[in-house]
PAVEXMAR-313359 format. One record per residue (C-alpha): residue number from 1; x, z, y; residue in one letter. Coordinates in Angstrom, 1 decimal, decimal comma. Layout:
<atoms>
[NUM [X Z Y] 'A'] ...
</atoms>
This chain:
<atoms>
[1 [6,5 -7,2 -12,0] 'M'] [2 [7,7 -4,5 -14,4] 'S'] [3 [8,6 -0,8 -13,6] 'L'] [4 [9,3 1,8 -16,3] 'V'] [5 [6,3 4,1 -16,5] 'G'] [6 [4,0 1,7 -14,7] 'Y'] [7 [1,6 -1,1 -15,8] 'N'] [8 [1,0 -4,3 -13,9] 'S'] [9 [-2,5 -4,1 -12,4] 'N'] [10 [-2,8 -7,2 -10,4] 'N'] [11 [-0,7 -10,1 -9,2] 'E'] [12 [-1,8 -13,1 -7,2] 'E'] [13 [-0,4 -15,9 -5,0] 'D'] [14 [-2,4 -16,0 -1,8] 'V'] [15 [-3,0 -19,7 -1,3] 'D'] [16 [0,8 -20,3 -1,0] 'G'] [17 [0,9 -18,3 2,2] 'S'] [18 [1,8 -15,0 0,6] 'G'] [19 [1,8 -12,8 -2,5] 'Y'] [20 [0,3 -9,6 -3,7] 'Y'] [21 [1,2 -7,4 -6,7] 'A'] [22 [0,3 -3,9 -7,7] 'S'] [23 [1,3 -1,5 -10,5] 'V'] [24 [-0,3 1,7 -11,7] 'E'] [25 [1,3 4,7 -13,4] 'K'] [26 [1,0 4,7 -17,2] 'D'] [27 [-1,3 7,2 -19,0] 'G'] [28 [-4,9 8,2 -19,3] 'F'] [29 [-4,9 10,6 -16,4] 'D'] [30 [-2,1 9,1 -14,3] 'S'] [31 [-3,0 8,4 -10,7] 'N'] [32 [0,0 6,7 -9,0] 'G'] [33 [-0,1 3,2 -7,5] 'L'] [34 [2,4 0,9 -5,8] 'I'] [35 [1,5 -2,4 -4,2] 'S'] [36 [3,7 -5,0 -2,5] 'I'] [37 [2,4 -7,8 -0,5] 'S'] [38 [3,9 -10,3 1,9] 'W'] [39 [2,8 -13,2 4,1] 'V'] [40 [4,9 -16,0 5,4] 'N'] [41 [6,1 -15,6 9,0] 'G'] [42 [6,8 -12,6 11,2] 'N'] [43 [3,5 -11,0 12,1] 'L'] [44 [3,3 -8,1 14,5] 'E'] [45 [3,9 -5,0 12,3] 'L'] [46 [1,4 -2,7 13,9] 'R'] [47 [-1,4 -5,3 13,7] 'E'] [48 [-0,6 -6,2 10,1] 'Y'] [49 [-0,7 -2,5 9,2] 'L'] [50 [-4,1 -2,1 11,0] 'K'] [51 [-5,4 -5,1 9,1] 'L'] [52 [-4,3 -3,6 5,8] 'Y'] [53 [-5,8 -0,2 6,7] 'Q'] [54 [-9,2 -1,9 7,5] 'D'] [55 [-9,0 -3,8 4,2] 'A'] [56 [-8,5 -0,6 2,3] 'L'] [57 [-11,3 1,2 4,2] 'R'] [58 [-13,7 -1,6 3,1] 'N'] [59 [-12,9 -1,6 -0,6] 'T'] [60 [-15,5 -0,1 -2,9] 'I'] [61 [-13,3 2,6 -4,2] 'I'] [62 [-12,2 3,8 -0,7] 'C'] [63 [-15,7 3,8 1,0] 'K'] [64 [-16,5 7,3 -0,3] 'N'] [65 [-13,0 8,6 -0,6] 'S'] [66 [-12,6 10,4 2,8] 'N'] [67 [-9,7 8,0 3,5] 'L'] [68 [-7,8 9,3 6,5] 'N'] [69 [-4,8 7,6 8,1] 'F'] [70 [-2,3 9,3 10,3] 'E'] [71 [-1,2 7,5 13,5] 'P'] [72 [1,2 4,6 13,0] 'I'] [73 [4,8 5,5 13,6] 'A'] [74 [8,1 3,7 13,8] 'A'] [75 [10,2 4,6 10,8] 'T'] [76 [12,4 3,1 8,1] 'E'] [77 [11,8 1,8 4,6] 'F'] [78 [15,0 1,5 2,6] 'N'] [79 [17,1 1,4 5,9] 'F'] [80 [14,8 -1,4 7,3] 'I'] [81 [12,9 -0,7 10,5] 'N'] [82 [9,2 -0,4 9,7] 'S'] [83 [5,9 0,7 11,0] 'K'] [84 [4,2 3,2 8,7] 'A'] [85 [1,1 5,4 8,4] 'S'] [86 [0,7 8,2 5,9] 'K'] [87 [-2,8 8,8 4,4] 'F'] [88 [-4,9 11,1 2,4] 'N'] [89 [-8,0 10,4 0,2] 'A'] [90 [-10,0 11,8 -2,7] 'S'] [91 [-10,7 9,5 -5,6] 'F'] [92 [-13,1 10,8 -8,3] 'L'] [93 [-12,4 14,3 -7,1] 'G'] [94 [-8,6 14,0 -7,2] 'I'] [95 [-6,8 14,3 -3,9] 'K'] [96 [-4,2 11,6 -3,2] 'H'] [97 [-1,6 11,1 -0,6] 'Q'] [98 [0,3 8,0 0,3] 'G'] [99 [2,1 5,9 2,8] 'I'] [100 [1,8 2,3 3,9] 'L'] [101 [4,9 0,6 5,4] 'H'] [102 [5,1 -2,8 7,1] 'T'] [103 [8,4 -4,6 7,9] 'F'] [104 [10,1 -8,0 8,3] 'H'] [105 [12,5 -9,8 6,0] 'G'] [106 [13,5 -13,4 5,2] 'K'] [107 [10,9 -14,8 7,5] 'N'] [108 [8,1 -12,8 5,8] 'K'] [109 [6,0 -9,8 6,8] 'T'] [110 [5,9 -7,2 4,0] 'F'] [111 [3,5 -4,3 3,3] 'A'] [112 [4,3 -1,7 0,7] 'I'] [113 [1,8 0,9 -0,3] 'L'] [114 [2,7 4,0 -2,4] 'K'] [115 [-0,1 6,4 -3,4] 'Q'] [116 [-0,1 9,4 -5,8] 'E'] [117 [-2,3 12,2 -6,9] 'G'] [118 [-1,7 15,7 -5,6] 'I'] [119 [-1,7 18,2 -8,4] 'S'] [120 [-2,5 21,6 -6,8] 'K'] 
</atoms>
């Protein structure tokens, strides 16, 4: 995966049942992240989003980040019906905001996470 201004951070096939890729913003003090994952089949969007939230809460970097998710809401991602939850966290003293979307397409369930530092 290649985006201008971003470096590939991680890509992996999940035992043939899905895929995960993430990219981080370029630069020494950059703090943006985009991740895309999908699993085969049409999972219930709210449940998939809750699983993703729980997985984030249990990562080493998020355990002490004051990660706070807003309630899950029906919305759109690029004109596709989705479930989403905005969030706030603090990583190494830098406040971040983001959104996590889940949606269906081509017999897959997708999750897109976008996170960026807040410079105030």
